[in-house]
C-alpha positions as CSV (number, residue, x, y, z in Angstrom):
1,M,-47.3,4.6,-61.8
2,S,-43.8,5.7,-60.2
3,D,-45.8,8.4,-58.1
4,V,-48.0,5.4,-56.8
5,N,-44.9,3.4,-56.1
6,T,-43.2,6.5,-54.3
7,L,-46.0,7.0,-52.2
8,S,-46.5,3.5,-51.3
9,E,-42.9,3.1,-50.3
10,R,-43.3,6.0,-48.2
11,I,-46.2,4.7,-46.5
12,D,-44.4,1.7,-45.8
13,A,-41.4,3.4,-44.6
14,L,-43.8,5.6,-42.1
15,E,-45.5,2.5,-41.0
16,M,-42.0,0.7,-40.0
17,R,-41.1,3.9,-38.3
18,L,-44.3,4.1,-36.4
19,A,-44.0,0.4,-35.3
20,Y,-40.6,0.9,-34.2
21,Q,-41.4,4.1,-32.0
22,D,-44.3,2.1,-30.7
23,V,-42.1,-0.4,-29.3
24,T,-39.4,1.9,-28.1
25,I,-42.1,4.1,-26.1
26,E,-43.4,0.9,-24.6
27,T,-39.8,-0.2,-23.6
28,L,-39.4,3.6,-22.1
29,N,-42.5,3.0,-20.2
30,Q,-41.6,0.0,-18.7
31,T,-38.2,1.1,-17.8
32,I,-39.7,4.2,-16.1
33,T,-42.3,2.1,-14.3
34,A,-39.6,-0.3,-12.9
35,Q,-37.5,2.9,-11.7
36,W,-40.4,4.4,-9.9
37,S,-41.0,1.2,-8.1
38,E,-37.3,1.2,-7.3
39,I,-37.5,4.8,-5.9
40,D,-40.5,4.0,-4.0
41,R,-38.9,0.9,-2.4
42,L,-35.9,2.9,-1.6
43,T,-37.7,5.8,-0.1
44,R,-39.7,3.7,2.1
45,Q,-36.4,1.9,3.1
46,V,-34.7,5.5,4.1
47,T,-37.8,6.4,6.1
48,E,-37.4,3.1,7.9
49,L,-33.8,3.5,8.4
50,K,-34.2,7.1,9.7
51,E,-36.6,5.9,12.2
52,R,-34.6,3.1,13.7
53,V,-31.5,5.8,13.8
54,R,-33.9,8.1,15.9
55,E,-34.7,5.0,18.0
56,A,-31.5,3.8,18.5
57,E,-30.3,7.5,19.4
58,S,-33.4,7.9,21.8
59,N,-32.1,4.6,23.7
60,A,-28.5,5.2,23.7
61,P,-26.8,6.3,26.9
62,G,-25.3,9.8,27.1
63,P,-21.8,10.6,25.5
64,L,-19.1,8.3,26.1
65,N,-16.4,10.8,26.7
66,E,-18.5,12.8,29.6
67,K,-16.6,12.9,32.9
68,P,-17.7,11.3,35.9
69,P,-20.1,13.0,38.3
70,H,-17.1,13.3,41.0
71,Y,-14.9,15.3,38.9
């Protein structure tokens, strides 16, 4: 009878560990999904900022410390 009780306790312990691991895996999955969303958003933002800098550089006048043409 003690073998049955021991086996039952071991199965219960394994089931509890499995349930805990399922919760942990789901939490990690949600965290990773949120991080990828944030990475995608930041990547788009960096790309947009690069484009804005290129645009600003192309519309900017020449260097400010350039000597005037009469020198």
